[in-house]
C-alpha positions as CSV (number, residue, x, y, z in Angstrom):
1,M,-9.8,-9.2,-15.0
2,P,-6.9,-11.2,-16.4
3,K,-5.8,-14.4,-14.9
4,L,-2.4,-14.9,-13.2
5,S,-1.3,-17.1,-16.1
6,E,-2.0,-14.3,-18.6
7,L,0.2,-11.9,-16.7
8,L,3.0,-14.4,-16.4
9,A,2.8,-15.3,-20.1
10,N,4.0,-11.8,-20.9
11,F,6.8,-11.7,-18.3
12,D,10.0,-11.1,-20.2
13,R,12.8,-13.1,-18.5
14,H,15.3,-11.8,-21.0
15,H,15.1,-8.3,-19.7
16,L,16.4,-9.1,-16.3
17,F,19.0,-6.5,-15.3
18,P,22.2,-7.8,-13.6
19,D,22.1,-5.0,-11.1
20,V,18.6,-5.7,-9.8
21,A,19.2,-5.5,-6.0
22,F,16.4,-7.9,-5.0
23,N,15.3,-11.1,-6.6
24,V,11.7,-10.4,-7.4
25,N,9.5,-13.5,-7.9
26,A,7.3,-12.6,-10.9
27,E,4.5,-14.9,-9.8
28,I,4.3,-13.4,-6.3
29,L,4.4,-9.9,-7.8
30,A,1.8,-10.6,-10.4
31,Q,-0.5,-12.2,-7.9
32,A,-0.1,-9.3,-5.5
33,M,-1.0,-6.9,-8.4
34,L,-4.1,-8.9,-9.1
35,D,-5.1,-8.9,-5.4
36,L,-4.9,-5.0,-5.4
37,A,-6.8,-4.8,-8.7
38,E,-9.6,-7.0,-7.2
39,S,-9.7,-5.7,-3.6
40,G,-8.3,-2.2,-3.7
41,R,-10.4,0.9,-3.4
42,G,-11.1,4.0,-5.6
43,E,-8.2,5.4,-7.7
44,T,-5.8,2.8,-6.4
45,K,-8.0,-0.1,-7.6
46,R,-8.5,1.6,-11.0
47,K,-4.8,2.2,-11.5
48,A,-4.0,-1.4,-10.5
49,K,-6.6,-2.7,-12.9
50,D,-5.2,-0.7,-15.8
51,L,-1.7,-1.9,-15.0
52,V,-2.6,-5.6,-14.8
53,N,-4.6,-5.3,-18.1
54,E,-1.5,-3.9,-19.7
55,M,0.7,-6.6,-18.1
56,A,-1.7,-9.2,-19.6
57,A,-1.5,-7.6,-23.1
58,K,2.2,-6.5,-23.4
59,S,5.7,-7.7,-22.5
60,W,6.7,-6.6,-19.0
61,W,9.8,-7.1,-16.8
62,V,11.3,-6.0,-13.5
63,A,13.7,-3.1,-14.2
64,A,14.7,-2.5,-10.5
65,G,14.1,-4.7,-7.5
66,A,12.9,-3.5,-4.1
67,H,14.4,-0.1,-3.3
68,Q,13.8,3.5,-2.1
69,G,15.1,6.5,-3.9
70,G,16.7,5.6,-7.2
71,L,17.8,7.8,-10.1
72,G,14.5,9.5,-10.7
73,G,13.9,9.8,-14.4
74,G,11.7,11.6,-16.8
75,G,12.4,14.8,-14.9
76,H,11.1,13.3,-11.6
77,A,13.0,13.3,-8.3
78,P,14.0,10.0,-6.8
79,D,10.9,8.3,-5.2
80,P,11.4,7.9,-1.4
81,R,8.7,5.3,-1.0
82,A,9.6,1.6,-1.0
83,H,8.9,0.2,-4.5
84,I,9.8,-2.1,-7.3
85,T,10.1,-0.7,-10.8
86,I,8.6,-2.6,-13.7
87,R,8.5,-1.8,-17.4
88,I,5.6,-2.6,-19.6
89,A,6.5,-2.4,-23.3
90,G,9.3,0.0,-22.2
91,A,7.2,2.4,-20.0
92,G,8.3,2.5,-16.4
93,H,5.9,2.0,-13.4
94,H,6.4,2.0,-9.7
95,V,4.8,-0.8,-7.7
96,Y,4.6,0.2,-4.0
97,Y,4.6,-2.6,-1.4
98,T,4.6,-3.5,2.3
99,L,6.1,-6.5,4.0
100,K,4.1,-7.4,7.1
101,G,4.5,-10.7,9.0
102,G,6.5,-12.1,6.1
103,S,3.7,-11.3,3.7
104,F,4.3,-9.2,0.5
105,R,1.5,-6.9,-0.4
106,V,1.2,-4.3,-3.2
107,V,-0.5,-1.2,-1.9
108,D,-0.3,1.3,-4.8
109,V,1.0,1.7,-8.3
110,S,2.1,4.7,-10.5
């Protein structure tokens, strides 16, 4: 499992989009991803592990802050679940989250 520092080393601050609706803290996001990869279950845990390994190996950035819906893309309909869109080496991924008691938690990825 990669370390938080390895994920943050590949965070590309130059790809921040001016229209990102929510200021996403890369360190909090990366740590929440690692938490899911370590403590998730089944398919969710596997997908999170795959994603954090990619984040540790390739350039990644936040393409869209916290939102629901969106433009869709790749022939898909807009996603109604609350998510953050990240790109890893250009490929888009949705990071689904919850906010409970002021705590940010990643609950799934696609």
